[in-house]
N, C-alpha and C positions, 0 to 999 in steps of 0.2 A: 537510302534516300540521301541525296546530296544536300549540303548546307546551302540555304538560300543566300544569294548575293543580290544586292540592288545597287545600281550606279545612280548617283544623284548629282546633277549638274546645277551649280548655283546660278540662278537667273537674275538676282538682284545686283544693282550697281555696287561697286566697292572692290576691295583688294581681291576677293575670292570670286568675282564674277567670271563665269566660264570654267571654273575649276570643277573637275569631276572627282567625286569621292565614292569609293566602293565600300559599302556597308555589308558586313558578313554577319549573318544571324548567329548568335551564340547557341550552342546546343542547349536543350532544355535543362539538363542537370547543372551545367555551368551557370546558366541564367538564374536558376532558382537559388543556387548557392550564393551568387553575387547579390541577389535581392535580399536574402537572409542576412548577409553581412552588412548591407546598407542599413537595414532596419536595426540590427544589433548596435551598430555604430551610432545611429541617430538616437535610439533609446538610451544608450550609454552616455550620450552627450546631453541628455535632459530634454529631448524633443517631446512635445505633447502629441502623442500619436494614439489618442484614445480609440480603443477598439481594434488596434492593430497589434500583432504579435510577431516576433522574429520568425516564427514558423510560416508566416504568410508569404515569404519569399518575394519574387518579382511582382506578383500581383499586389502585394502590400506596398511596395515602392510606388507602383503606378497609382494606387489609391491615394497615397500620401502626397504625391506630387513632387516636383523638383525642389520645392522650398526646404525639404528636409536636409539638403546638403548645406544650407546656411547655418544650421545649428551644430553641425558636426565639427569635431576636432579637425583642423586643416590637414594634418598628416594622414589621418584615416581617409579623409575625402580624396586626397591626392592618390593614395593607393587604389581606392575603388575606381576613380575616374581613369587612372592608367590602365586598369584591367578592362574597363569598358572601351577605351580608345584602341585596344588591340583589335577591335572589330571594324575599325575604320582605316582606310588607306587612301592616299591621294593617287589618282590614276595618272 
């Protein structure tokens, strides 16, 4: 099965209006590993993620929301976001 790709064109006014970005889905194993690393970094930084465990993977990241990046060590956040941005390219 091929990895899913989606092209998204920015419709809003601004510097990116009309730019097309190709988003490539991470394979399930890489996505789960990335999610576990995000949760481990957030928990290690003192985030209050009651009910979530590092084993929750990407589903746990989705449940916690994007706010967990605000509590993480910036260096860990940069590494994780760099990994995520490997799935995005400008067309």
